[in-house]
C-alpha positions, 0 to 999 in steps of 0.5 A, a space after each residue: 321123204 322117200 323110204 328105202 328098205 334094207 338098201 344093198 351096199 351097191 346103192 349106198 353111194 347114191 343114197 349118201 349123195 347130197 343135193 346139187 343145186 349149183 348153177 353152171 355159171 356160179 364159178 364165173 359169176 364169183 370170179 367176176 365179183 372178185 375182179 370188181 372187188 380187186 379193181 374198185 375196192 370199197 366202191 364195188 362193195 357199195 355197188 353190190 350192196 345196192 344191187 343185191 341188198 337194195 341198200 344205199 351205203 355211204 359207209 361200209 363200216 359200222 361206227 360206234 354210234 351205229 353199234 350203240 344204236 343197234 345194241 339198244 334195239 336188242 331186248 333184255 330177254 334176248 341179251 340174257 339168252 345170248 349172254 348165257 350161250 356165250 358163257 357156255 361157249 366160252 367155257 367149252 372152248 377155253 378148255 381146249 387151250 393146251 399148255 406148252 409141253 417140252 419133251 426131251 427126246 434124248 439127253 441134250 435135245 428138247 422139242 416143243 410145239 407152241 400155238 400162235 394166234 393167226 393175226 387177222 381173221 375174217 368171219 362171215 355172218 349170213 344176214 338175209 332171211 335168217 340172220 345168224 347172230 349165233 354164228 358170231 358167238 361160235 367164231 368170235 369167241 374161239 378167235 378171242 380165246 386164241 388171241 387173234 389181234 384182229 377179228 373182222 366181221 362181214 354181214 349183209 345190210 338190210 334195205 335201210 343199210 343196217 346190220 341186224 341188231 342181234 348180230 351187232 350185240 353179239 359182235 360187241 359182246 365177243 370182241 369183234 374189232 371191225 364190222 363191215 356191211 358186205 355180204 355174199 361172194 363180194 365180202 369173201 373177196 374183200 376179206 381175201 384181197 383187202 379194200 380201203 376199209 377192209 384189211 386182207 385176212 389170213 383165214 376166213 370163217 363162216 357159213 353162207 349160200 352157194 356163192 359164199 361157199 364157192 367164193 371160199 373154195 376159190 380163195 383157198 386155191 390162192 393161199 387164203 386159208 378157210 375154216 373147212 369145206 361147208 355147204 348146205 346144213 344137214 342132219 341124220 337122225 338114228 331112231 328106234 321103237 323107243 323114240 318119240 315121233 314128235 321129237 324126231 319130226 321136229 329134229 328133221 324139220 329144224 334142219 330142213 328149214 335152213 334152206 331148200 338145198 339142206 338135207 335130212 336123213 332118218 335111219 330106222 330098224 323097222 317101220 313100226 313108228 314110221 307112220 307116226 313120224 310121217 304124221 308128225 312131219 305133216 302136222 308140224 310142217 304146216 305150222 312153220 313160217 318157212 314151210 315152203 323151204 322145208 318142203 323143198 328140202 324134204 323132197 331130196 331127203 330120205 328114210 333108210 331102214 336097216 334090219 341090222 344094227 351094224 349095217 345101220 352104223 356102217 351106213 351112218 359112218 359112210 354118210 358122215 353127217 354134219 349133225 347126228 342125233 342118236 335117239 335110240 334106247 342104247 344111244 350112248 353105246 351106239 355113239 361110241 361106234 360113230 367115227 364120222 360125224 361133225 357133232 353127235 347129240 345123244 338121247 331123246 332130250 338132245 335136239 340139234 338146236 341146243 348145239 346150234 345155239 347154247 350147249 357150248 360146242 361149236 356149230 361150224 361143222 363139216 358137211 357133204 361127207 367131209 366129216 370123214 376127214 375134217 373136224 368142226 371149228 375149235 380154238 385150234 382153228 384160229 391158231 397155227 402151231 410152230 415147233 421148236 427144238 434146242 440142242 445142247 453140246 451133249 445133244 449134238 454129240 448124241 444125235 450128230 452121228 445119227 443125222 450124219 449117217 442118214 444124210 449120207 444115205 440120202 446123198 445130201 452132203 451139205 446136210 451131213 456137213 452142217 452136223 460134222 462141222 459142229 462135231 469137229 469143232 467140239 472135238 477140237 475144243 475138248 482137246 484144247 482144254 
């Protein structure tokens, strides 16, 4: 990791850039995949499974027998861990439900806003080198709490044509309604356009590689909603002399091992513990099974030193990290000054890993600086809000003249007339009594 000491603000744009590994032909490749899915549906998905996953599929859908077989392969200890994580996620997300509140804005006029579940949602779960069964919990649980009628899960099969057993167990536990053996951009295309086996959904959730990310971006341009702009995983750790170097190194590596295009950042007030952290990085890196992946991620990761605490805060908010770990002596106080981050982990005993799995918060978060404008996935991500208003005779008399005057000023005579005709009607009725 390259070290930058008190970098001037003129360099911050460069320092906050994420790695770009996107291939020039990525978009055209994804569009070609979409065309095949549109034209051939299930058959295209089976051909892609053979091409990319080396799996020969007779059926794309996981049936009851296969689901039961997969669940039995999951150890009791892992089931227990998944169940505990699910309970925590359920508890945190259920608290996000809002009661409908009816507001009387003036006598005779009541307005309210009601969350209505999106009927069909698709969730994409990576299943390659890191089968993310935890993401099933993060997406399916809030979808079920929101009341989505159909939750369709897509995940790539292994070479034997099976989906990872832990993914199957998590799907069964959380109420997923259909499980499909499809990965990559072709799965996103299937969810967006529909096939013989997979219904067209209204919104697509879930992380993935560059092809999946590009696929989600493209379908969002065609009217299919997506959860949020999400790319390679990232973490920024804010540390000081009170931090424990082995903890800091472990936190950096926990994100670096996600992928070669992941990025980790470290912000320090001085170089006092820098050598200790670098030593720990080297030591821990050598023991990782995904060492080569983490090494590649570290090559475009950075250590930034600021003498000024306020400048460090401004830099962090400018970077807008997906995950922010504050491992400083006054971590709680500094956390209050953070305005741009996907999820914040406060104190030395709050590793980002707990949020990835089991604390209860959602790990589907905005990356690449999008935390400046986007929030992570929540129950509300699976709802669409409809506003209602009801106006009584008293209400139309009270607000009618206001609307008439405004419509007249905007030269919209029919708008004015829609109110005036009612006011005139009520005047006639009152005179006839």
